[in-house]
N, C-alpha and C positions, 0 to 999 in steps of 0.2 A: 460603542462601535469605533472602530481607528478606520480613516479614508486611504483604498489601495491610489495612491495618485501616479507607481508608480511601479517596478515587476519585482522593487526590491524583493518582496518574499517569492514569487511566481517559482514553482516550481514546473516541471513536464516529464513526465514516462517518458523512457522511449519504448513502451510498448506503444504511446500513442502513437508516434508517430513512426509508427511498424513499419515502411517505405525505405526506411533512412538505415544505411547503416551504421554503428556506433559514431564511429567517424564522421560521418556529416552531420547526425544529429549532432552529433558537441559542434562545430565547426557554426550549423545552422543557427544553434539557439544563442552559443552566442552574438552570431552576427546580430539576433533579433533584439540582445540586449534583458537577453529571461535569462536568471541566476542564479538557479538551481537544476538540477538533473537527478532523478532515480532513474536507476538501473536493471531495466530487465536482465536476468540471467542471459535467457537466448543471445541478447548483445553478443555477448563474451564470446562466441561459441566460435574454437580457433583464429583468437584472440590474444595476443600477450597482454594480461591483468593488468598488471604492474605501467604497462607501458600504455598501457588503455585511465588509469587514474594520471598518469603525469600526464599526460594530455589534455583530461579534465581538469584540470587547475592548475597547466598552463594559460587555457582560456578563457580564464578569471569566472571559471563555475564550480559551483560547490558542489559535494555529493554528500546528496539527500538521505538517502538510504536504497537497499538492494532487494531487489526483487526475483526470487520471493523462497523463501523456506516452507516446511509443514509437510502434510501428508500424511503426517504420525498413522493414522487408524489402520486397520486389518485384522481381517479372522486371522492368519497367517503368520506367525510368527518372525521366520524369514524376511518376513515383508517389513515386520515394523523395523527389524531390524538393518536390514538395509535404509532404511529411512533414516534410521541416528547417525547411520554412516554418510549417510549424505548432506543431511543434515550438518552434519560438522562440516563437508567439502563444504559448503555454504560460508561458513563464519569465514572460514579459509579464505578463499575468493577475496569476500568483503573486505576481509582485514588488507589483504593487495591489494582491492579496488583503493579501498582508502573511504570505505562507506561505516559509517555510524553507528547504522540501526539494519538493523533485515526483517522485512515483512513476513509473516506466516503466515499463507493460507493455512488453516490448519488441518481442511482432511475431515473423508467419512468412508465411513467401509457400509455399502449396503445389507452386506449380512446380520449385521448385528444392532445391538438397539444403537442407539443416539447416545445414551448416559454412557453404554459400553464405549463408542469413541470418541465422546469427549474426557472417558480416567485415562485413555490410551493417549491424546492430547497432552493429557497434563502430565501422563508421563515421561512421555516423549522430551515435553516439554524442559523438565528439571532434569531428564538425562544428559539432554547438549547447554542447560546452564552454563557448568565451567565450563566447560572449552570455551562459549561465549564473553564469559566473564576475565577469562586469562587473552582472549584475544582483546579489553576491553568495546565488546562489540554488543549493542541492547536487540530485544526482542518484541518485535509488532505483536501483537494478537491481532489479527482481524476480522469480525466476525461480518460476517455475508449472509445474504438475504437467503431466508428459508426457502426460495428454490432452489440454490443449491446443499441443503439439508443434508441430499439424498447420499448424495458421491463427492461432495467437493469440502464443504464443512458444516462440523455437528456445532459447530459457535455457531450463532443466527441473530442474537440481540447483544447490545453491547450490556446490557447486565449478565449475563453470560461468560461476557469477554471481562466484568471486571471483578465477577466471581474469582472466576480461575486468577488472574494476576492476582489479586488480593490474598487467595488460599496460600498462591506460589511465594507470595510476599517476598520479592525480589528487584530492587532497584536501576535492575537491566530488563526487567519484563514488564510491559506496560501495553498499550492500545494503538494501532491502527484505527480510526473511524472515517471510511468511504460513506459521502452522504449515498450513494446510490446504492448502500447495503442498508442504509436503520432509517430512511427520511422517514418512514409509515409509523415506526413503532410510538403509540400514546405516553411509554414510559423516559422518550427520547432526553428532554432535556435534566429529567431526575437524575439519568446515567450517567449522563455528558457533565452534570454539576459535582457527581460523586468520583467520575473517574479526574478529575480535577482536582479534586482535596485528597486524591491519596497521591498525587504528583503521576499518573500515569499517560496523559496523552501525547505520548507520544510523535503521532502525524494527524493529518489531516487532510482526506485526499474529495475529488468535486469531479462532478460529470451531472448529465442529468437525465431523466428517463423521460424516455417519450409516452405521449400517449398514445401513439397509433407504433410502436414497436414493433417490427420482422421480427429480432430474434432478442433470447432476452441473453445472452452473452455479445454477441458482437455488433448490438443497437444502439448503443447509446452515445444520447446528445452531448452538443457543448451546454456550458451554461446557458438557462436562459430559454431551449429549448424544446424543454419540458417540464415536469408537475411539481420537480422538489426545490424548497424554498431555501434556497442555499445561503442570501443571505441572514437569512435568522436563525440557522445552524448556526453561518459564519458567527456568528455575534452570539450565540450561548456557548461556541468552543471559548473564545476570546474571552469572553465573561470568566472564564471556567480558567481561565490563567492561562491560556496555550495562545504563544505568541511568533511559531514554525513558520515555518514553508508550508504552502496553499498548493498544495500536487494536483493537478491533471493530469487524468486516471482517463484517458475513454477506449474501448475497444469499440470499435467501426469500420467493418469494409466498405463502411460508403465513404467515409471520410478519408479513408487508407486507396481509397482507390483516386482521389485528387491529388492534384499538386500541392505538394507536401507543406513547400513556401506559404500558400495562400495560406492553407489549411492554418500553420499558425500562426497568420496574419489573424484569423478568424480565433484562434484559441488565445490569445492576447485582448483582443476587443473585447469577450467574450468573457472574460478574466477581473478587466474593470469593471465590465455594467452587473456582474455576478457579485 
């Protein structure tokens, strides 16, 4: 396992420092020596996307990915068509920004079976894939914890994500692995190896699961604050061939209420430790 002696592989998601504008996030990440940024779509509202991409590169940051696309399933055909159109817009926005990868939070509809939602996710990805290929942008399926199976994602294990990526069988479709969602999986190590053998491990996200969590969405912890074996999982993804950015993605009302400069310093310390 390689040592993390600097921040050359550290990427921070703009949602992690949600109170900052995109301009502030770019400036502060660069000032603190962070190398990568993953841009969330909400941060670009009412912004000139092309200018924002230029500003990011001007500050020496690498755009790692764009969040998020997905939310394909619905019992209503009109909504499924709307999702396809919106995902094509996400691809267009990513292209203008200069992002090489879009993370897909795939969606689910509680009015139908999980299998029906999964079929609609597969069909949705296949429908937008030519648009992504023409733009040169990859798509990363992100499996989400089963607690989100009802309405947020019907893809809940790395095996399910691997199976879907294998079925689609495109070099433009792979996996975004977030430790928060998969750390509990007893088959995780085997599926990480499988993902690596297929050359499908596109992204790696970290944070921590707090034992005394107060909110399953917005109370994630800094690395080292919870029970996720982050170092061990990181070693597995690296043994599987992953050598890309390690992306800090934290949803936390507690940390969002704090001084964001101090919080960013804590992120850097936790990154080096874990």
